[in-house]
C-alpha positions as CSV (number, residue, x, y, z in Angstrom):
1,X,21.6,-49.8,47.0
2,X,22.5,-50.7,43.2
3,X,20.1,-48.6,41.8
4,X,21.3,-45.9,44.4
5,X,24.3,-46.6,43.0
6,X,23.4,-46.2,39.2
7,X,21.4,-43.0,39.4
8,X,24.1,-41.4,41.3
9,X,26.8,-42.5,38.4
10,X,24.5,-41.2,36.2
11,X,24.4,-37.6,37.6
12,X,27.9,-36.2,36.4
13,X,27.4,-37.1,33.0
14,X,24.0,-36.0,32.9
15,X,25.6,-32.9,34.2
16,X,28.9,-32.7,31.5
17,X,25.9,-33.0,28.7
18,X,23.9,-30.2,29.8
19,X,27.2,-28.2,29.8
20,X,28.2,-29.2,26.7
21,X,24.8,-28.6,25.3
22,X,25.3,-25.0,26.7
23,X,28.9,-24.6,25.3
24,X,27.5,-25.9,21.9
25,X,25.0,-23.3,21.8
26,X,27.1,-20.5,22.9
27,X,29.9,-21.1,20.2
28,X,27.0,-21.0,17.4
29,X,26.0,-18.3,18.7
30,X,29.4,-17.1,18.8
31,X,29.9,-18.3,15.2
32,X,26.4,-17.0,13.8
33,X,27.5,-13.5,15.3
34,X,30.9,-13.3,14.1
35,X,29.6,-14.5,10.2
36,X,26.9,-11.9,10.2
37,X,28.7,-9.1,11.7
38,X,31.7,-9.7,10.3
39,X,32.0,-11.4,7.0
40,X,28.5,-11.6,5.2
41,X,27.4,-8.7,3.6
42,X,30.2,-6.8,5.8
43,X,30.9,-4.5,3.0
44,X,27.2,-2.8,3.3
45,X,26.8,-0.4,5.8
46,X,24.0,0.2,8.0
47,X,22.8,0.3,12.0
48,X,25.2,-2.0,14.2
49,X,22.0,-4.0,15.3
50,X,20.8,-4.6,12.1
51,X,24.0,-6.4,11.4
52,X,23.2,-9.3,13.4
53,X,19.1,-9.6,14.4
54,X,15.6,-8.0,13.0
55,X,15.4,-5.8,16.0
56,X,16.6,-2.9,14.2
57,X,13.7,-3.5,11.7
58,X,11.2,-4.2,14.4
59,X,12.1,-1.0,16.3
60,X,11.2,0.5,13.0
61,X,8.1,-0.9,12.1
62,X,6.8,-0.4,15.8
63,X,7.6,3.7,15.7
64,X,5.0,3.7,13.3
65,X,6.9,6.0,11.3
66,X,8.9,3.3,9.0
67,X,9.5,5.1,6.2
68,X,11.0,8.4,7.6
69,X,13.7,5.5,9.6
70,X,14.5,3.9,5.8
71,X,15.3,7.2,4.5
72,X,17.8,8.5,7.5
73,X,19.3,5.1,7.1
74,X,19.9,5.4,3.2
75,X,20.9,9.2,3.8
76,X,23.3,8.1,6.7
77,X,24.7,5.0,5.2
78,X,24.4,5.1,1.0
79,X,21.9,3.9,-1.2
80,X,22.4,0.4,-0.2
81,X,22.8,-0.4,3.3
82,X,22.0,-3.2,5.8
83,X,19.5,-3.4,7.9
84,X,19.2,-7.2,8.8
85,X,21.3,-9.9,9.2
86,X,20.5,-11.2,5.5
87,X,18.6,-7.4,4.5
88,X,20.0,-4.7,2.1
89,X,17.7,-1.2,1.8
90,X,18.5,0.7,-1.5
91,X,16.9,4.0,-2.5
92,X,18.6,3.7,-5.8
93,X,16.4,4.0,-8.9
94,X,18.9,1.8,-10.9
95,X,19.2,-0.7,-8.5
96,X,15.9,-1.4,-8.1
97,X,15.0,-1.2,-11.6
98,X,17.8,-4.2,-12.0
99,X,15.7,-5.8,-9.3
100,X,12.5,-5.5,-10.4
101,X,13.1,-6.2,-14.6
102,X,11.4,-8.0,-16.8
103,X,14.1,-10.5,-17.4
104,X,15.8,-10.2,-13.8
105,X,16.3,-13.8,-11.5
106,X,15.2,-11.9,-8.3
107,X,12.1,-13.6,-7.4
108,X,9.8,-11.9,-4.1
109,X,10.7,-12.5,-0.6
110,X,9.4,-14.2,2.0
111,X,7.5,-11.1,3.3
112,X,4.5,-11.3,0.8
113,X,3.9,-14.1,3.0
114,X,2.5,-11.9,6.0
115,X,-0.1,-10.5,3.6
116,X,-2.3,-13.8,2.8
117,X,-6.3,-14.0,3.2
118,X,-6.3,-17.4,3.0
119,X,-2.5,-19.2,4.5
120,X,-2.9,-22.3,1.9
121,X,-3.8,-20.2,-1.1
122,X,-1.6,-17.3,-2.3
123,X,-3.3,-14.0,-3.9
124,X,-2.1,-11.2,-6.9
125,X,0.0,-9.9,-4.2
126,X,1.4,-12.6,-2.8
127,X,2.0,-15.3,-5.1
128,X,5.6,-15.8,-5.1
129,X,5.9,-18.2,-7.9
130,X,6.5,-16.4,-11.0
131,X,4.4,-18.6,-13.5
132,X,2.0,-18.9,-11.0
133,X,1.6,-14.9,-10.5
134,X,1.6,-14.4,-14.7
135,X,-1.4,-16.7,-14.9
136,X,-3.1,-14.6,-12.2
137,X,-2.4,-11.4,-13.9
138,X,-3.7,-12.3,-16.9
139,X,-6.7,-13.6,-15.4
140,X,-6.9,-10.0,-13.2
141,X,-6.0,-7.5,-15.8
142,X,-8.7,-6.7,-18.2
143,X,-10.8,-6.3,-15.1
144,X,-8.3,-3.7,-13.6
145,X,-7.8,-1.7,-16.5
146,X,-11.5,-1.5,-16.7
147,X,-11.3,-3.1,-20.3
148,X,-14.2,-5.8,-19.3
149,X,-16.1,-3.5,-16.9
150,X,-19.4,-1.9,-18.4
151,X,-20.1,1.6,-17.3
152,X,-16.9,2.2,-15.1
153,X,-16.9,5.9,-14.9
154,X,-20.4,6.0,-14.8
155,X,-19.8,3.2,-11.3
156,X,-17.6,5.9,-10.2
157,X,-19.9,8.8,-10.9
158,X,-22.6,6.9,-9.0
159,X,-20.4,6.8,-5.9
160,X,-19.3,10.4,-6.3
161,X,-22.7,11.8,-6.4
162,X,-23.5,10.2,-3.4
163,X,-20.8,11.8,-1.6
164,X,-21.1,14.6,-2.9
165,X,-24.5,14.8,-1.8
166,X,-23.4,13.8,1.8
167,X,-20.9,16.8,1.9
168,X,-23.9,19.1,0.8
169,X,-26.5,17.6,3.4
170,X,-23.8,17.3,6.3
171,X,-20.5,18.9,6.5
172,X,-20.6,22.4,5.1
173,X,-19.4,25.2,6.5
174,X,-21.0,28.6,7.1
175,X,-20.5,32.0,8.5
176,X,-23.0,30.9,11.3
177,X,-21.5,27.8,11.9
178,X,-18.6,25.4,11.5
179,X,-18.2,21.6,10.8
180,X,-14.9,20.5,11.5
181,X,-15.0,16.9,9.0
182,X,-12.7,14.3,8.7
183,X,-12.0,13.9,5.7
184,X,-9.8,11.2,5.9
185,X,-12.5,8.5,7.0
186,X,-15.0,9.9,4.2
187,X,-12.4,9.4,1.8
188,X,-12.3,5.8,3.0
189,X,-15.7,5.0,2.8
190,X,-16.3,6.6,-0.9
191,X,-13.5,4.2,-1.8
192,X,-14.9,1.4,0.3
193,X,-17.9,1.7,-1.5
194,X,-16.8,2.1,-4.8
195,X,-14.4,-1.0,-4.9
196,X,-17.9,-3.0,-3.6
197,X,-20.0,-1.5,-6.0
198,X,-17.8,-3.2,-8.8
199,X,-16.7,-5.9,-6.7
200,X,-20.4,-7.1,-5.2
201,X,-22.5,-5.0,-7.6
202,X,-23.3,-2.6,-5.3
203,X,-22.2,-0.6,-2.3
204,X,-22.0,-1.8,1.5
205,X,-23.2,1.5,2.6
206,X,-19.7,3.2,3.9
207,X,-20.7,6.3,1.8
208,X,-24.7,6.8,3.0
209,X,-23.6,6.2,6.8
210,X,-20.4,7.6,6.8
211,X,-19.6,4.7,9.1
212,X,-17.6,1.6,9.4
213,X,-19.3,-0.9,8.3
214,X,-19.1,-4.6,9.8
215,X,-16.0,-3.0,11.6
216,X,-13.7,-3.6,8.5
217,X,-12.0,-0.2,8.8
218,X,-11.5,-1.3,12.6
219,X,-9.9,-5.0,12.3
220,X,-7.9,-3.5,9.5
221,X,-6.6,-0.7,12.4
222,X,-6.0,-3.3,14.9
223,X,-4.3,-6.4,12.4
224,X,-2.4,-4.1,9.8
225,X,0.1,-3.4,12.7
226,X,0.8,-6.8,14.2
227,X,0.8,-8.5,10.8
228,X,3.5,-5.8,9.7
229,X,5.4,-6.6,12.9
230,X,5.3,-10.7,12.1
231,X,6.1,-10.2,8.8
232,X,9.7,-9.1,10.3
233,X,10.4,-12.8,10.3
234,X,11.2,-14.8,7.6
235,X,9.5,-18.0,8.6
236,X,5.7,-16.2,9.1
237,X,4.2,-18.0,6.0
238,X,5.4,-21.5,7.8
239,X,3.9,-20.1,11.1
240,X,0.3,-19.3,9.2
241,X,-0.4,-22.4,7.9
242,X,0.8,-24.6,11.1
243,X,-1.8,-22.1,12.8
244,X,-4.4,-22.7,10.4
245,X,-3.8,-26.4,11.3
246,X,-4.7,-26.4,14.5
247,X,-8.6,-25.8,15.8
248,X,-7.7,-23.8,18.8
249,X,-5.5,-21.7,16.9
250,X,-7.0,-20.9,13.6
251,X,-9.8,-19.1,14.9
252,X,-8.0,-15.9,15.0
253,X,-8.0,-16.2,11.0
254,X,-10.6,-14.9,9.7
255,X,-13.7,-17.3,8.6
256,X,-17.1,-16.4,6.1
257,X,-19.2,-16.7,8.9
258,X,-17.5,-13.9,10.9
259,X,-19.8,-11.2,11.5
260,X,-17.2,-8.2,11.2
261,X,-14.3,-7.4,9.9
262,X,-12.1,-9.2,7.2
263,X,-14.6,-12.7,7.5
264,X,-17.5,-10.7,7.0
265,X,-16.3,-9.6,3.5
266,X,-15.3,-12.8,2.6
267,X,-18.8,-14.2,3.3
268,X,-20.1,-11.4,0.9
269,X,-17.5,-12.4,-1.5
270,X,-18.7,-15.8,-1.2
271,X,-22.5,-15.3,-1.3
272,X,-21.8,-12.8,-4.4
273,X,-19.9,-15.6,-6.3
274,X,-22.7,-17.8,-5.8
275,X,-25.3,-16.1,-6.7
276,X,-23.1,-16.1,-10.0
277,X,-24.7,-19.5,-10.5
278,X,-27.9,-19.4,-10.2
279,X,-30.4,-20.2,-12.9
280,X,-31.9,-17.0,-12.8
281,X,-28.6,-14.3,-12.7
282,X,-28.6,-11.9,-15.0
283,X,-24.8,-11.5,-16.0
284,X,-23.3,-8.0,-16.2
285,X,-19.5,-6.8,-17.0
286,X,-18.1,-6.4,-13.6
287,X,-14.9,-7.1,-12.0
288,X,-15.6,-10.1,-10.8
289,X,-17.4,-11.2,-13.9
290,X,-14.2,-10.6,-15.8
291,X,-12.0,-12.8,-13.7
292,X,-14.3,-15.5,-13.6
293,X,-14.5,-15.4,-17.8
294,X,-10.9,-15.9,-17.8
295,X,-11.1,-19.0,-15.9
296,X,-10.5,-17.9,-12.2
297,X,-11.9,-20.6,-9.7
298,X,-14.2,-19.8,-7.3
299,X,-12.0,-19.5,-3.9
300,X,-9.5,-17.6,-5.7
301,X,-12.0,-15.4,-6.5
302,X,-13.3,-14.7,-3.0
303,X,-9.7,-14.0,-1.8
304,X,-8.9,-11.5,-4.6
305,X,-12.4,-9.7,-4.0
306,X,-11.1,-9.4,-0.1
307,X,-7.4,-7.8,-1.6
308,X,-9.1,-5.6,-4.0
309,X,-11.2,-4.1,-1.2
310,X,-8.0,-3.7,1.2
311,X,-5.4,-2.7,-1.7
312,X,-7.7,-1.1,-3.9
313,X,-9.1,1.6,-1.8
314,X,-6.6,1.7,1.1
315,X,-3.8,2.9,-0.9
316,X,-5.8,5.1,-3.2
317,X,-7.3,6.3,-0.3
318,X,-4.2,7.5,1.1
319,X,-3.1,8.7,-2.0
320,X,-5.6,11.3,-2.3
321,X,-5.2,12.2,1.2
322,X,-1.5,12.7,0.9
323,X,-1.9,14.8,-2.4
324,X,-5.0,16.6,-0.8
325,X,-2.5,17.6,1.9
326,X,0.1,18.8,0.2
327,X,-2.2,21.1,-1.9
328,X,-4.0,22.8,0.3
329,X,-1.3,23.3,2.5
330,X,0.6,25.0,-0.2
331,X,-1.3,28.6,-1.3
332,X,0.1,29.1,-4.5
333,X,-0.3,25.6,-5.6
334,X,-4.0,26.0,-4.0
335,X,-5.3,29.2,-6.4
336,X,-3.5,28.5,-9.1
337,X,-5.2,24.7,-9.4
338,X,-8.5,26.0,-8.7
339,X,-8.1,28.6,-11.6
340,X,-7.2,25.4,-13.8
341,X,-10.0,23.4,-12.9
342,X,-13.1,26.4,-13.0
343,X,-11.7,27.5,-16.1
344,X,-12.3,23.8,-17.5
345,X,-15.5,23.5,-16.1
346,X,-17.0,26.8,-16.7
347,X,-19.8,25.8,-18.7
348,X,-20.6,22.8,-17.4
349,X,-23.9,22.5,-14.4
350,X,-22.7,21.1,-10.8
351,X,-25.3,18.5,-11.1
352,X,-23.4,16.9,-13.8
353,X,-19.9,15.7,-12.5
354,X,-16.7,16.1,-13.7
355,X,-15.9,14.0,-16.8
356,X,-12.2,12.6,-16.9
357,X,-11.9,13.3,-20.4
358,X,-11.3,16.5,-18.8
359,X,-10.4,16.0,-15.8
360,X,-6.8,13.9,-17.2
361,X,-5.9,16.8,-19.6
362,X,-5.5,19.4,-17.1
363,X,-1.8,19.8,-16.9
364,X,-1.4,21.4,-13.8
365,X,-3.9,19.1,-12.3
366,X,-1.9,16.1,-13.3
367,X,1.3,16.9,-12.0
368,X,0.0,18.0,-8.4
369,X,-1.1,14.4,-8.7
370,X,2.1,13.5,-9.6
371,X,3.6,15.3,-7.1
372,X,1.9,14.2,-4.1
373,X,2.5,10.7,-4.9
374,X,6.2,11.3,-5.2
375,X,6.6,12.9,-1.8
376,X,3.7,11.0,-0.1
377,X,3.8,7.3,-1.6
378,X,0.8,5.1,-0.4
379,X,3.0,2.1,0.2
380,X,5.9,2.2,1.8
381,X,6.8,-1.8,2.6
382,X,10.1,-3.1,1.6
383,X,8.6,-5.4,-1.1
384,X,11.9,-7.9,-0.6
385,X,13.3,-9.2,-3.6
386,X,15.8,-12.0,-3.1
387,X,19.1,-12.2,-5.0
388,X,19.2,-15.4,-7.3
389,X,21.5,-18.2,-6.6
390,X,24.6,-17.3,-8.2
391,X,24.2,-13.4,-6.1
392,X,24.8,-10.5,-8.0
393,X,26.8,-6.9,-8.5
394,X,24.8,-4.5,-6.8
395,X,26.3,-0.6,-6.7
396,X,29.6,-2.8,-7.8
397,X,29.3,-5.1,-4.6
398,X,29.5,-8.7,-4.8
399,X,25.9,-9.9,-3.0
400,X,25.5,-13.7,-2.4
401,X,23.0,-15.5,-3.2
402,X,19.7,-15.9,-1.2
403,X,19.7,-12.1,0.3
404,X,16.5,-10.2,0.4
405,X,16.8,-6.8,-0.4
406,X,13.8,-3.9,-0.5
407,X,13.6,-0.6,-1.6
408,X,13.2,2.5,0.1
409,X,10.3,4.1,-2.0
410,X,10.2,7.5,0.2
411,X,14.5,7.5,-0.2
412,X,14.3,6.4,-4.3
413,X,11.4,9.3,-5.0
414,X,13.2,12.1,-3.6
415,X,16.6,11.9,-5.3
416,X,18.3,14.4,-5.6
417,X,20.1,13.4,-9.0
418,X,16.6,12.8,-10.0
419,X,14.4,15.2,-9.0
420,X,17.1,18.3,-8.5
421,X,18.4,19.1,-5.0
422,X,15.0,20.6,-3.9
423,X,13.5,16.9,-3.8
424,X,11.7,17.1,-0.4
425,X,10.0,20.6,-1.7
426,X,6.5,19.9,-2.8
427,X,6.6,21.5,-6.5
428,X,4.2,20.2,-9.0
429,X,5.9,22.9,-11.8
430,X,9.1,21.0,-11.8
431,X,7.0,18.4,-14.1
432,X,6.0,21.4,-16.2
433,X,9.2,23.0,-16.4
434,X,11.8,20.6,-16.8
435,X,12.6,19.7,-20.5
436,X,13.6,16.1,-21.5
437,X,15.8,14.0,-21.6
438,X,15.8,14.8,-17.9
439,X,11.9,14.8,-17.6
440,X,12.1,11.5,-19.0
441,X,14.6,10.0,-16.3
442,X,12.2,11.7,-13.7
443,X,8.9,9.9,-14.9
444,X,11.2,6.8,-15.1
445,X,11.8,7.1,-11.8
446,X,8.2,8.2,-10.6
447,X,6.9,5.0,-12.5
448,X,9.1,3.0,-9.7
449,X,6.1,4.2,-7.0
450,X,3.8,1.2,-9.1
451,X,6.6,-1.5,-9.6
452,X,7.2,-2.3,-12.9
453,X,7.1,-5.3,-15.7
454,X,5.0,-8.2,-14.3
455,X,4.6,-6.7,-11.1
456,X,3.2,-3.2,-12.6
457,X,-0.1,-2.6,-10.3
458,X,-3.0,-3.5,-12.0
459,X,-5.8,-1.2,-10.5
460,X,-3.3,2.0,-11.6
461,X,-5.6,2.9,-14.4
462,X,-8.4,3.2,-12.0
463,X,-6.8,4.7,-9.5
464,X,-5.6,7.5,-11.9
465,X,-9.5,8.0,-13.0
466,X,-10.4,8.2,-9.3
467,X,-8.0,11.0,-8.3
468,X,-8.7,13.2,-11.1
469,X,-12.0,13.1,-11.2
470,X,-11.8,13.5,-7.4
471,X,-10.3,16.8,-7.3
472,X,-11.7,18.1,-9.9
473,X,-14.9,17.6,-8.2
474,X,-13.9,18.7,-4.9
475,X,-12.0,22.0,-6.0
476,X,-15.0,23.3,-8.6
477,X,-17.3,22.7,-6.1
478,X,-16.0,23.7,-2.3
479,X,-13.1,25.4,-0.9
480,X,-11.2,23.4,1.7
481,X,-9.4,24.6,4.9
482,X,-7.3,22.5,7.3
483,X,-9.0,23.1,10.8
484,X,-5.3,22.2,12.5
485,X,-2.4,23.7,10.4
486,X,-0.3,22.3,13.4
487,X,-1.5,18.9,13.8
488,X,-3.2,18.3,10.2
489,X,-3.7,14.5,10.9
490,X,-3.2,11.5,12.7
491,X,-0.9,9.2,10.6
492,X,0.8,6.2,11.2
493,X,2.7,3.8,8.7
494,X,2.6,0.3,8.5
495,X,3.9,-0.1,5.5
496,X,0.4,1.5,4.0
497,X,-0.9,4.4,6.0
498,X,-3.4,4.5,8.9
499,X,-5.3,8.0,8.7
500,X,-8.0,9.7,10.6
501,X,-8.4,13.3,12.2
502,X,-7.6,15.1,8.8
503,X,-9.9,17.4,10.0
504,X,-11.2,20.6,7.4
505,X,-13.4,23.2,6.9
506,X,-15.7,22.9,3.5
507,X,-17.4,26.0,2.7
508,X,-19.4,26.4,-1.1
509,X,-18.5,28.8,-3.8
510,X,-19.7,29.1,-7.6
511,X,-17.4,27.0,-9.7
512,X,-17.0,30.4,-12.3
513,X,-13.1,31.3,-12.4
514,X,-14.0,34.6,-11.4
515,X,-15.2,33.6,-8.3
516,X,-11.8,33.5,-5.8
517,X,-10.8,31.2,-3.7
518,X,-11.4,32.0,0.2
């Protein structure tokens, strides 16, 4: 009886405690909403949903058109807009240059954690500690810019030669038979094998088989949207490290023992590195050797090789596809470019590949590449930085410390004050007609595509060599026509692009200048 009395007497107090907790949570949520919506960053307009939650950003990611969403929000709300409780986005070149400046106190934001291969080890892309990031750049710079790679252009030529042979034997259309060819995937296979050659010392058969070896592309296609959406969470890095510590959860992470996907590439990287320390290994100057010679440890090198294959090949392939689409859907540009290329190589046999020395000095080709990259940047992720503890003045407004700010690169590269009222048009001539000082201003804004200062893309020189040689080779040999002009490709944006079904008709023609494109 006494026990029952005690239990009954405790019941109201437990109910009251639950009620107090509920009221407390409601009060906390109300204060949080009021603070984030009406006080914190209140001077920056933006979508109302973004003022108190990350749902707007998540919706943008799930749309698979986030780059367009970002451009629309800056067009509507101004060059600095609010898209999250603690997140701003800018399309203003001067603002982003200030954020990335060498003397800037802005640090990389938590978004970079979502690109880790190893939960416990950062890589060149994800390292947020400035001194560690600079140390990685020192170890990797000479390899990426080609200074420490023996026969870099010859390596590209070997892969290009294999790719050209595949096209000639399998994908040329004739008057009797049309062969729709998905050039989006084909470009991907070319770039995959090139980076594999530079990292592993040999290709993996992407070109020869013209298929997804080890389901690498399939794995990226499946996981990239998930990683991008989870990356909306500022806590992603902590979540990833927690998963790595739990035995039954860490099975979802890549392992060098995997038979396919990212894990398979990680295993190949480990095998390649192990071979470097065998007594019978014959030294060679390649990307991996350049890193190891500058003191990179083996585990770090494994991670960086996987990142190189993904970041190096995927972004370059996207850049090539974007530029190609603009060229072949702009007849005046297409005709002028082919005339320039054919004139440059008219005395060169088709058995010889287009040299970079010639291709990089073709002004209209260079203008086409720059203009295509401007309108279709291969990386559209926000790449958030965090304001310094003391805050900063952006757009004439004080921003508190600890606020994330990301770049709307698509909007930035269509900045009308820089590129003119026709900034949305593909017009390579703008790079040839504009005079100083406006041309220099255009160049400075365009450079932000590749970041700047201590975060500038290390693989830029390699990518530019690849792109110039690719287009010179492509257009001196063949005519390219889109099969379905109303739906040229399937392109989906997840910070970087997933593209397929870019079907074209490829027909042969002479390289001589007096042969008109068909």
